[in-house]
C-alpha positions as CSV (number, residue, x, y, z in Angstrom):
1,V,-173.2,48.9,-123.7
2,L,-173.7,49.8,-120.1
3,I,-175.6,53.0,-119.4
4,T,-175.4,54.3,-115.9
5,F,-177.2,57.4,-114.7
6,Y,-175.8,59.6,-111.9
7,R,-177.7,62.5,-110.3
8,C,-175.1,64.9,-108.9
9,S,-174.3,68.6,-108.9
10,S,-173.2,70.2,-112.2
11,D,-169.7,70.7,-110.7
12,T,-169.4,67.0,-109.9
13,L,-170.6,66.0,-113.3
14,A,-168.1,68.4,-115.0
15,A,-165.2,67.1,-112.9
16,G,-166.1,63.5,-113.8
17,L,-166.2,64.4,-117.4
18,M,-162.8,66.2,-117.3
19,H,-161.3,63.2,-115.4
20,Q,-162.7,60.7,-117.9
21,K,-165.1,59.1,-115.4
22,Y,-168.0,59.8,-117.7
23,D,-168.2,59.5,-121.5
24,I,-171.1,62.1,-121.7
25,I,-173.0,64.2,-119.3
26,F,-176.2,66.2,-119.5
27,T,-176.1,69.4,-117.5
28,W,-176.6,73.1,-117.5
29,D,-173.3,74.9,-118.0
30,S,-172.6,76.4,-114.6
31,T,-168.9,75.4,-114.9
32,N,-168.3,76.9,-118.3
33,L,-167.6,73.6,-120.0
34,K,-168.5,75.2,-123.4
35,T,-165.3,77.3,-123.1
36,Q,-163.0,74.3,-122.6
37,E,-160.9,73.4,-125.7
38,D,-161.2,69.7,-125.3
39,I,-164.9,69.6,-124.7
40,S,-167.6,69.2,-127.4
41,Y,-171.2,69.9,-126.6
42,R,-174.7,70.0,-128.1
43,T,-177.7,71.9,-126.8
44,V,-180.4,69.4,-125.9
45,E,-183.1,71.7,-124.5
46,K,-183.8,75.2,-123.3
47,A,-186.0,75.4,-120.3
48,G,-187.8,78.5,-119.0
49,L,-187.4,79.6,-115.5
50,V,-190.3,79.8,-113.0
51,V,-190.6,81.4,-109.6
52,A,-191.8,78.8,-107.0
53,M,-193.6,80.4,-104.0
54,Y,-196.1,79.5,-101.4
55,A,-199.7,79.7,-102.5
56,G,-200.5,82.7,-100.2
57,H,-197.5,84.8,-101.4
58,P,-198.6,88.2,-102.7
59,L,-197.2,87.5,-106.1
60,A,-198.5,83.9,-106.4
61,Q,-201.6,84.9,-108.5
62,R,-199.6,86.7,-111.2
63,R,-199.4,85.2,-114.7
64,Q,-195.7,86.1,-115.1
65,L,-193.0,87.9,-113.2
66,R,-189.8,89.8,-113.9
67,R,-186.7,89.3,-111.8
68,Q,-186.8,93.0,-110.8
69,E,-190.0,92.3,-108.9
70,L,-188.3,89.8,-106.6
71,R,-186.1,92.4,-104.9
72,G,-186.1,91.8,-101.2
73,E,-187.3,88.2,-101.3
74,N,-185.6,85.5,-99.4
75,I,-184.4,83.0,-102.0
76,R,-183.8,79.2,-101.8
77,Y,-181.3,78.7,-104.6
78,M,-180.7,75.7,-106.7
79,S,-177.9,77.0,-108.9
80,D,-174.8,79.1,-108.5
81,A,-173.2,82.1,-110.2
82,L,-174.6,81.3,-113.6
83,F,-177.6,83.6,-113.1
84,M,-176.0,86.2,-110.8
85,H,-175.5,88.6,-113.7
86,L,-179.3,88.6,-114.2
87,Y,-179.7,90.0,-110.6
88,Q,-177.0,92.6,-111.4
89,E,-178.9,93.6,-114.5
90,A,-182.1,93.8,-112.4
91,G,-180.3,96.2,-110.1
92,Y,-179.9,94.3,-106.9
93,K,-178.0,91.5,-105.1
94,P,-180.3,88.6,-104.1
95,N,-180.8,87.6,-100.5
96,I,-179.9,83.9,-100.9
97,L,-180.5,82.0,-97.7
98,F,-179.9,78.5,-98.8
99,R,-178.3,76.6,-101.7
100,S,-178.9,73.0,-102.7
101,A,-179.1,70.8,-105.7
102,D,-182.0,69.0,-104.1
103,T,-185.2,70.3,-105.7
104,E,-187.5,68.5,-103.3
105,S,-185.8,70.1,-100.2
106,I,-186.1,73.5,-101.8
107,L,-189.8,73.1,-102.6
108,M,-190.6,71.8,-99.1
109,M,-189.0,75.0,-97.6
110,V,-190.9,77.2,-100.1
111,A,-194.2,75.4,-99.2
112,A,-193.4,76.0,-95.6
113,E,-193.3,79.7,-96.4
114,E,-189.6,80.0,-95.9
115,G,-188.8,82.1,-99.0
116,I,-189.1,81.6,-102.8
117,S,-187.0,79.8,-105.4
118,I,-186.3,80.1,-109.1
119,L,-186.2,76.8,-110.9
120,P,-186.2,75.5,-114.4
121,D,-189.7,74.6,-115.6
122,Y,-188.9,70.9,-116.1
123,C,-188.6,70.7,-112.2
124,T,-192.2,72.0,-111.8
125,D,-194.1,71.0,-115.0
126,K,-195.5,67.8,-113.5
127,L,-196.4,69.3,-110.1
128,Y,-200.1,69.9,-110.6
129,N,-202.0,71.0,-107.5
130,A,-198.8,70.8,-105.3
131,D,-199.7,71.5,-101.7
132,N,-199.2,75.2,-100.9
133,L,-197.0,75.9,-104.0
134,A,-197.5,78.2,-106.9
135,F,-195.3,78.5,-110.0
136,V,-195.2,81.7,-112.0
137,P,-193.1,82.0,-115.2
138,L,-190.1,84.3,-115.1
139,V,-189.9,86.5,-118.2
140,G,-187.2,88.7,-119.6
141,A,-183.9,88.3,-121.5
142,G,-181.8,85.4,-120.4
143,E,-184.5,83.8,-118.2
144,E,-183.9,80.3,-119.4
145,E,-181.6,77.5,-118.7
146,E,-179.7,75.7,-121.5
147,I,-179.3,72.0,-121.0
148,I,-176.3,70.6,-122.9
149,A,-174.8,67.2,-123.6
150,A,-171.0,67.5,-123.2
151,W,-168.2,65.0,-123.9
152,Q,-164.4,65.1,-124.4
153,S,-163.6,65.8,-128.0
154,G,-161.0,63.0,-128.2
155,N,-163.1,60.3,-126.6
156,A,-162.8,57.3,-129.0
157,N,-165.4,55.1,-127.4
158,P,-167.4,53.8,-130.4
159,A,-170.6,53.6,-128.2
160,L,-170.3,57.3,-127.6
161,G,-170.3,58.0,-131.4
162,R,-173.4,55.9,-131.9
163,F,-175.1,57.5,-128.9
164,L,-174.3,61.0,-130.3
165,A,-175.7,60.0,-133.7
166,A,-178.9,58.7,-132.0
167,L,-179.1,61.9,-129.9
168,E,-178.8,64.0,-133.0
169,G,-181.6,62.1,-134.7
170,G,-183.8,62.7,-131.7
171,L,-183.1,66.4,-131.6
172,Q,-184.2,67.0,-135.2
C-alpha cells in the first residue's frame, strides 16, 4: 500500500476525490462534499476557532471573543464562504483583505500588524510564545471547524476498506 500525502486547498482535494485521483481525503467541508450522493464521509475532529492577532492589539489580552466584537477589523482569511453566514448572523460583512490557504503567510502578516485572522486551533496550538502573536478563542454557536474523511461510496479499493476500519478503531 502506497500512502501519499498532499497539502492543497479544500477545493483541489474535493476535485481530486470527485475525479478519482484520491481514494480518501481529510478536509473541512467548504465544498459541500457531504451533500454529494456518491460521497461517504466520517467526522474525524471538530476544531475550535481562534482569533490570531498581533500581541499589541487592543483585544489580544482577552480570554475569549465573539465574532460580533471583530466588526471593522481587517481580516486575513484562510477559508471561503463556509463561515460567511456567521458574519451575517453577527450583523456585518467582514473586511477581508487577503485570502490564502497558507497559514504561515497569514500569521506573518498578522505578526506584522496587518490585520487579524480566524484560524482553527490546530493551526495555533503548538505556537507557544510566537513572536508578536496572540491567540484568543472564538466563542459562540458554530465557531468550530469540522474535519471529515471523505471517499467515493463506490470505491472498491480493498486498502481503502482496511484504512477506514483502522480509522474507525482510532476514533472510538
